[in-house]
MARMAR-145105 format. One record per atom (N, C-alpha, C): residue number from 1; y, x, z; atom name. Coordinates in steps of 0.001 Angstrom, whole numbers, plus 500000, padded with zeros to 6 digits. Each point is the difference from the previous one (the first is absolute). Last residue first. Example, Ala and Ser with C-alpha at 12.3 -4.5 7.8 and 13.67 -1.06 7.14 Angstrom:
- n, c2, c1, c3, atom
- 2, 497750, 512850, 507080, N
- 2, 501190, 500820, 500060, CA
- 2, 501090, 499230, 500730, C
- 1, 494280, 500290, 499930, N
- 1, 501190, 499110, 500000, CA
- 1, 501200, 500900, 500000, C
end
This chain:
- n, c2, c1, c3, atom
- 147, 356343, 297537, 339569, N
- 147, 501479, 499926, 500870, CA
- 147, 500778, 501308, 499045, C
- 146, 495343, 498529, 499266, N
- 146, 500079, 501063, 500691, CA
- 146, 501592, 499921, 500733, C
- 145, 498803, 497070, 496862, N
- 145, 499194, 499432, 500805, CA
- 145, 500022, 501326, 501086, C
- 144, 502896, 500082, 496145, N
- 144, 500562, 498805, 500955, CA
- 144, 498932, 500021, 501169, C
- 143, 498747, 502965, 496735, N
- 143, 501233, 500430, 500666, CA
- 143, 500713, 499024, 501010, C
- 142, 496433, 499264, 497168, N
- 142, 499483, 500574, 500779, CA
- 142, 501405, 500586, 500929, C
- 141, 500923, 497196, 496202, N
- 141, 498888, 499345, 501268, CA
- 141, 499521, 501056, 501187, C
- 140, 501898, 502008, 496174, N
- 140, 501338, 499077, 500799, CA
- 140, 499237, 499219, 501140, C
- 139, 497234, 502401, 497007, N
- 139, 500444, 501104, 500793, CA
- 139, 501542, 498911, 500622, C
- 138, 497401, 497848, 496935, N
- 138, 499036, 500512, 501318, CA
- 138, 500796, 500669, 500712, C
- 137, 502431, 499001, 496090, N
- 137, 499538, 498796, 500959, CA
- 137, 498864, 500373, 501057, C
- 136, 501073, 503284, 496648, N
- 136, 501171, 499831, 500997, CA
- 136, 499781, 498462, 500901, C
- 135, 496497, 501019, 497071, N
- 135, 500144, 500952, 500995, CA
- 135, 501200, 500182, 500851, C
- 134, 499373, 496629, 496473, N
- 134, 498860, 499745, 500963, CA
- 134, 500125, 501132, 500839, C
- 133, 503005, 500071, 496718, N
- 133, 500288, 499168, 500884, CA
- 133, 499203, 499571, 500741, C
- 132, 498991, 503501, 496729, N
- 132, 501122, 500548, 501041, CA
- 132, 500241, 498723, 500908, C
- 131, 496875, 498918, 496710, N
- 131, 499623, 500801, 501126, CA
- 131, 500879, 500438, 500695, C
- 130, 501870, 497497, 496486, N
- 130, 498916, 499246, 500735, CA
- 130, 499600, 501036, 501325, C
- 129, 501953, 502128, 496418, N
- 129, 501091, 499174, 500916, CA
- 129, 499136, 499289, 501164, C
- 128, 497358, 502189, 496681, N
- 128, 500912, 501208, 501110, CA
- 128, 500858, 498981, 500997, C
- 127, 498151, 497322, 496212, N
- 127, 499064, 500016, 501125, CA
- 127, 500706, 501158, 500848, C
- 126, 502721, 499273, 496522, N
- 126, 499999, 499151, 500786, CA
- 126, 498892, 500025, 501308, C
- 125, 500086, 503239, 496431, N
- 125, 500944, 499842, 500972, CA
- 125, 500378, 498906, 500792, C
- 124, 496534, 499853, 496886, N
- 124, 499666, 500773, 500889, CA
- 124, 501346, 500771, 500865, C
- 123, 500118, 496363, 496407, N
- 123, 499128, 499715, 501477, CA
- 123, 499623, 501061, 500870, C
- 122, 505014, 499908, 497506, N
- 122, 498091, 500412, 499286, CA
- 122, 499441, 499615, 501697, C
- 121, 504892, 497771, 499492, N
- 121, 499451, 501308, 500131, CA
- 121, 498685, 500025, 499741, C
- 120, 502415, 495863, 500095, N
- 120, 500387, 500804, 498918, CA
- 120, 499603, 501687, 499611, C
- 119, 499339, 496678, 503549, N
- 119, 498720, 499843, 499096, CA
- 119, 500549, 500902, 498797, C
- 118, 502991, 499369, 503879, N
- 118, 498985, 500969, 500278, CA
- 118, 498892, 499655, 498935, C
- 117, 503270, 497085, 499374, N
- 117, 500413, 500842, 499515, CA
- 117, 499084, 501103, 500728, C
- 116, 498998, 495720, 500253, N
- 116, 500178, 500580, 498612, CA
- 116, 500452, 501096, 500242, C
- 115, 497514, 499219, 504111, N
- 115, 500695, 499011, 499268, CA
- 115, 500233, 500519, 498576, C
- 114, 497284, 500733, 504452, N
- 114, 499527, 500490, 498672, CA
- 114, 500681, 499179, 498758, C
- 113, 500331, 501508, 505830, N
- 113, 500405, 499023, 498825, CA
- 113, 499682, 500700, 498721, C
- 112, 497958, 500009, 504987, N
- 112, 500877, 500805, 499374, CA
- 112, 499991, 499328, 498488, C
- 111, 499862, 498812, 505488, N
- 111, 499690, 499416, 498525, CA
- 111, 500521, 501257, 499410, C
- 110, 497826, 499338, 505295, N
- 110, 501207, 500293, 499293, CA
- 110, 499894, 499848, 498496, C
- 109, 498345, 499294, 505390, N
- 109, 500079, 499830, 498582, CA
- 109, 500916, 500573, 499332, C
- 108, 497208, 500120, 505260, N
- 108, 500903, 500345, 499393, CA
- 108, 499784, 499698, 498190, C
- 107, 497834, 498609, 505093, N
- 107, 499802, 500481, 498498, CA
- 107, 501448, 499964, 499469, C
- 106, 497689, 499649, 505315, N
- 106, 500956, 500204, 499471, CA
- 106, 499634, 500306, 498195, C
- 105, 496952, 498948, 503682, N
- 105, 500780, 498949, 500188, CA
- 105, 501213, 500468, 498923, C
- 104, 496167, 502628, 500702, N
- 104, 499562, 498775, 499465, CA
- 104, 500851, 498612, 500123, C
- 103, 501413, 504974, 498648, N
- 103, 499109, 499846, 501091, CA
- 103, 499545, 498161, 499563, C
- 102, 502341, 502536, 496852, N
- 102, 500318, 500764, 500751, CA
- 102, 498979, 499767, 501338, C
- 101, 500159, 499002, 494551, N
- 101, 499618, 499508, 501381, CA
- 101, 500119, 500968, 500937, C
- 100, 502238, 498830, 494926, N
- 100, 499318, 501190, 500900, CA
- 100, 500072, 499367, 501398, C
- 99, 500729, 498808, 494614, N
- 99, 499774, 499187, 501306, CA
- 99, 499399, 501307, 500902, C
- 98, 502819, 498840, 494408, N
- 98, 499126, 500948, 501343, CA
- 98, 500231, 499558, 501477, C
- 97, 500493, 497738, 494631, N
- 97, 499582, 499989, 501088, CA
- 97, 499887, 501115, 501039, C
- 96, 502287, 499371, 494886, N
- 96, 498577, 500634, 500794, CA
- 96, 500192, 499682, 501602, C
- 95, 501927, 497190, 494983, N
- 95, 500240, 500888, 500932, CA
- 95, 498802, 500714, 500970, C
- 94, 502976, 496433, 495905, N
- 94, 498770, 501220, 500260, CA
- 94, 500433, 500674, 500809, C
- 93, 503073, 495936, 500624, N
- 93, 499413, 500763, 498979, CA
- 93, 498617, 500780, 500297, C
- 92, 500624, 495170, 502396, N
- 92, 500868, 501326, 499631, CA
- 92, 499625, 500911, 498758, C
- 91, 497218, 496166, 501488, N
- 91, 501646, 499278, 499316, CA
- 91, 501192, 501201, 499906, C
- 90, 495547, 500494, 501801, N
- 90, 499635, 500065, 498948, CA
- 90, 501526, 499690, 499104, C
- 89, 498222, 501616, 504862, N
- 89, 500980, 499057, 499807, CA
- 89, 500232, 500211, 498477, C
- 88, 495571, 501878, 503047, N
- 88, 501361, 500103, 499248, CA
- 88, 500652, 498951, 499739, C
- 87, 495653, 500708, 502470, N
- 87, 501473, 500325, 500773, CA
- 87, 501111, 499824, 499043, C
- 86, 495457, 498926, 499219, N
- 86, 500506, 498936, 500542, CA
- 86, 501374, 500684, 500645, C
- 85, 497228, 503082, 497944, N
- 85, 499332, 499438, 500723, CA
- 85, 500636, 498596, 500862, C
- 84, 502187, 502725, 495165, N
- 84, 499335, 500451, 501471, CA
- 84, 499277, 498742, 500701, C
- 83, 500698, 500498, 494435, N
- 83, 500717, 499112, 501442, CA
- 83, 499355, 500814, 500998, C
- 82, 500418, 501469, 494506, N
- 82, 499233, 499889, 501006, CA
- 82, 500871, 499401, 501099, C
- 81, 500802, 499682, 495354, N
- 81, 499125, 500942, 500318, CA
- 81, 499347, 500226, 500850, C
- 80, 503179, 496519, 498961, N
- 80, 499293, 500181, 499013, CA
- 80, 498900, 501213, 499944, C
- 79, 504191, 499995, 503561, N
- 79, 499490, 499112, 499398, CA
- 79, 499143, 500131, 498533, C
- 78, 500327, 502918, 504382, N
- 78, 500373, 499911, 498762, CA
- 78, 499662, 498955, 499097, C
- 77, 499519, 502554, 504971, N
- 77, 500671, 498244, 499521, CA
- 77, 500407, 500569, 498739, C
- 76, 496655, 503018, 503185, N
- 76, 500772, 499805, 498955, CA
- 76, 500047, 498508, 499629, C
- 75, 499112, 503001, 504534, N
- 75, 499761, 498648, 499334, CA
- 75, 500904, 500187, 498826, C
- 74, 497767, 503639, 504075, N
- 74, 500917, 499774, 498777, CA
- 74, 499511, 498851, 499323, C
- 73, 500093, 502556, 505314, N
- 73, 499511, 499186, 498831, CA
- 73, 500723, 499717, 498954, C
- 72, 499687, 504402, 503345, N
- 72, 500912, 498886, 499215, CA
- 72, 499195, 499249, 499273, C
- 71, 498042, 503518, 502132, N
- 71, 500111, 499112, 501418, CA
- 71, 500939, 498914, 499133, C
- 70, 497570, 503448, 497495, N
- 70, 499328, 498699, 500042, CA
- 70, 500585, 499172, 501249, C
- 69, 501675, 504108, 496235, N
- 69, 500084, 499784, 501500, CA
- 69, 499616, 498176, 500138, C
- 68, 499872, 502345, 495822, N
- 68, 498988, 500969, 500873, CA
- 68, 500139, 499119, 501552, C
- 67, 501233, 498583, 494555, N
- 67, 500033, 499410, 501240, CA
- 67, 498945, 501315, 500525, C
- 66, 500122, 499568, 495199, N
- 66, 501052, 501307, 500945, CA
- 66, 500138, 499538, 501587, C
- 65, 497625, 497252, 496481, N
- 65, 499490, 501146, 500014, CA
- 65, 500543, 501171, 500963, C
- 64, 501807, 495470, 499583, N
- 64, 498779, 500077, 500511, CA
- 64, 499402, 501625, 500150, C
- 63, 503757, 499342, 497562, N
- 63, 500299, 500106, 501524, CA
- 63, 498622, 499899, 500562, C
- 62, 500027, 499813, 495227, N
- 62, 500503, 501237, 500703, CA
- 62, 500111, 500144, 501326, C
- 61, 498749, 495886, 498223, N
- 61, 498907, 500769, 499962, CA
- 61, 500721, 501380, 500175, C
- 60, 503044, 496970, 500119, N
- 60, 499074, 499455, 500915, CA
- 60, 498748, 501217, 499876, C
- 59, 503361, 500070, 496433, N
- 59, 500526, 500408, 501450, CA
- 59, 498822, 499742, 501010, C
- 58, 499280, 498516, 495896, N
- 58, 499534, 501719, 500296, CA
- 58, 500699, 500059, 501324, C
- 57, 500387, 495774, 498858, N
- 57, 498473, 500152, 500100, CA
- 57, 500000, 501658, 500184, C
- 56, 504206, 498194, 498836, N
- 56, 499667, 500147, 501493, CA
- 56, 498637, 499862, 500063, C
- 55, 501169, 500760, 495485, N
- 55, 500844, 501072, 501032, CA
- 55, 499568, 499822, 501444, C
- 54, 498637, 496742, 496826, N
- 54, 499227, 501056, 499839, CA
- 54, 500354, 501334, 500992, C
- 53, 502328, 496128, 499515, N
- 53, 498717, 499625, 500848, CA
- 53, 499219, 501260, 499954, C
- 52, 504043, 499876, 497575, N
- 52, 500325, 499768, 501594, CA
- 52, 498447, 500187, 500727, C
- 51, 500275, 499599, 495452, N
- 51, 499993, 501141, 500395, CA
- 51, 500325, 500341, 501214, C
- 50, 499364, 495687, 498516, N
- 50, 498851, 500438, 499808, CA
- 50, 500105, 501588, 500212, C
- 49, 503960, 497468, 499919, N
- 49, 498916, 499516, 500970, CA
- 49, 499279, 500904, 500235, C
- 48, 502408, 500583, 496081, N
- 48, 500821, 500677, 501363, CA
- 48, 499093, 499508, 501079, C
- 47, 498717, 498263, 496208, N
- 47, 499811, 501266, 499886, CA
- 47, 500406, 500944, 501083, C
- 46, 501084, 495251, 499445, N
- 46, 498504, 500117, 500193, CA
- 46, 499669, 501324, 499920, C
- 45, 504664, 498944, 498917, N
- 45, 499603, 499931, 501506, CA
- 45, 498481, 500217, 500217, C
- 44, 500919, 500387, 495445, N
- 44, 500639, 500950, 500662, CA
- 44, 499830, 499925, 501620, C
- 43, 499570, 496821, 496982, N
- 43, 498648, 500426, 499940, CA
- 43, 500035, 501593, 500901, C
- 42, 503849, 496262, 498906, N
- 42, 498975, 499890, 501041, CA
- 42, 498763, 501239, 500313, C
- 41, 504888, 499865, 496828, N
- 41, 498369, 500398, 500167, CA
- 41, 499291, 500078, 501333, C
- 40, 504395, 498088, 499396, N
- 40, 499471, 500355, 498308, CA
- 40, 498512, 500148, 500191, C
- 39, 502256, 499618, 504163, N
- 39, 499645, 498957, 499137, CA
- 39, 499614, 500216, 498530, C
- 38, 500849, 503811, 502476, N
- 38, 499127, 499110, 500470, CA
- 38, 500002, 498627, 499433, C
- 37, 503467, 502245, 499008, N
- 37, 499205, 500502, 499181, CA
- 37, 498385, 499251, 500643, C
- 36, 504188, 498901, 501790, N
- 36, 499529, 499421, 498863, CA
- 36, 499065, 500345, 499207, C
- 35, 500989, 502318, 503979, N
- 35, 499797, 498158, 500488, CA
- 35, 499443, 499928, 498355, C
- 34, 502200, 503747, 499986, N
- 34, 498619, 500359, 500502, CA
- 34, 499362, 498406, 500241, C
- 33, 504787, 500572, 499014, N
- 33, 499012, 500119, 498983, CA
- 33, 498466, 500078, 500410, C
- 32, 502747, 499580, 503342, N
- 32, 500057, 498854, 499310, CA
- 32, 499255, 500053, 498808, C
- 31, 501228, 503682, 502383, N
- 31, 498889, 499304, 500816, CA
- 31, 499642, 498716, 499297, C
- 30, 503460, 503021, 498314, N
- 30, 498554, 500470, 499796, CA
- 30, 499174, 499004, 500878, C
- 29, 504388, 498828, 500231, N
- 29, 499489, 499665, 498913, CA
- 29, 498507, 500694, 499651, C
- 28, 502301, 500663, 504182, N
- 28, 499515, 498596, 499780, CA
- 28, 499738, 499899, 498581, C
- 27, 501508, 504247, 500775, N
- 27, 498783, 499571, 500806, CA
- 27, 499407, 498706, 499784, C
- 26, 504270, 501377, 498036, N
- 26, 498879, 500579, 499079, CA
- 26, 498579, 499755, 500870, C
- 25, 504285, 498797, 502016, N
- 25, 499322, 498821, 498871, CA
- 25, 498927, 500614, 499441, C
- 24, 500901, 501748, 504892, N
- 24, 500714, 500122, 498575, CA
- 24, 499383, 499170, 498981, C
- 23, 500561, 500107, 505671, N
- 23, 499419, 499674, 498745, CA
- 23, 500639, 500371, 498733, C
- 22, 500416, 501559, 505450, N
- 22, 500851, 500011, 498761, CA
- 22, 498795, 499659, 498806, C
- 21, 499188, 498847, 505136, N
- 21, 499746, 501058, 499003, CA
- 21, 500934, 499520, 498568, C
- 20, 499792, 497501, 504608, N
- 20, 500305, 501695, 500146, CA
- 20, 499912, 500899, 498643, C
- 19, 499838, 495185, 500336, N
- 19, 501303, 500545, 500035, CA
- 19, 500201, 500904, 500297, C
- 18, 496375, 496792, 497480, N
- 18, 499760, 501596, 500824, CA
- 18, 501567, 500353, 500092, C
- 17, 498450, 496403, 496964, N
- 17, 500187, 499677, 501105, CA
- 17, 500342, 500957, 501363, C
- 16, 498394, 500875, 495555, N
- 16, 501260, 499244, 499805, CA
- 16, 500484, 499756, 501231, C
- 15, 495362, 501909, 499841, N
- 15, 501243, 500884, 499497, CA
- 15, 501548, 499363, 500133, C
- 14, 496288, 497128, 501077, N
- 14, 500174, 501142, 501164, CA
- 14, 501140, 500737, 499371, C
- 13, 498256, 497220, 496583, N
- 13, 500927, 499126, 500933, CA
- 13, 500583, 501004, 501197, C
- 12, 496924, 501882, 496937, N
- 12, 501316, 499632, 499360, CA
- 12, 500849, 499120, 500876, C
- 11, 495450, 500268, 501677, N
- 11, 500486, 501559, 499746, CA
- 11, 501784, 500238, 499482, C
- 10, 497242, 495827, 499538, N
- 10, 500417, 500286, 501391, CA
- 10, 500731, 501407, 500030, C
- 9, 497900, 499284, 496454, N
- 9, 501431, 499192, 499739, CA
- 9, 500138, 500361, 501508, C
- 8, 495799, 501692, 499043, N
- 8, 500947, 500736, 499305, CA
- 8, 501536, 499236, 500305, C
- 7, 496349, 497831, 501944, N
- 7, 500119, 500960, 500663, CA
- 7, 501311, 501084, 499424, C
- 6, 498444, 496080, 497782, N
- 6, 500854, 499388, 500930, CA
- 6, 500342, 501591, 501212, C
- 5, 497079, 500472, 495630, N
- 5, 501287, 499758, 499996, CA
- 5, 500825, 499527, 500979, C
- 4, 495323, 500461, 501451, N
- 4, 500793, 501419, 499386, CA
- 4, 501519, 499633, 499451, C
- 3, 497378, 496233, 501349, N
- 3, 500362, 500674, 501076, CA
- 3, 500707, 501455, 499602, C
- 2, 498223, 497317, 496500, N
- 2, 501173, 499400, 500130, CA
- 2, 500583, 500806, 501779, C
- 1, 496062, 500848, 497426, N
- 1, 500666, 500878, 499495, CA
- 1, 501599, 499541, 500591, C
end
């Protein structure tokens, strides 16, 4: 719970300190009210964590079912759900690590973020986003290799 409250308070601080954004008092008030609501209802945080975990598990399952390109290795780096084979930096947010080996000497990698904004979409939509990212990644790597 402490980390969730800390993250939300950091959002408020970023809003206040952002010189490029016009921050309305209403925005700050809404975010602070959410923090207070979390303090009043710690069970809500646990429920959100369970929902996030089930959503992540659904995404992993959907992506695994939909992957048809065997040239790109997909490692899931999702804390509390699944961690890749030592290739994941767990301190980062949840992400999928794509690895494409062009030859025995050249390997390209890319992270597909599964951040909070990405998780606001449905698992099916996010799966399509991941599949599109895999396809784009492979095309870019092939373009670089071919010149």
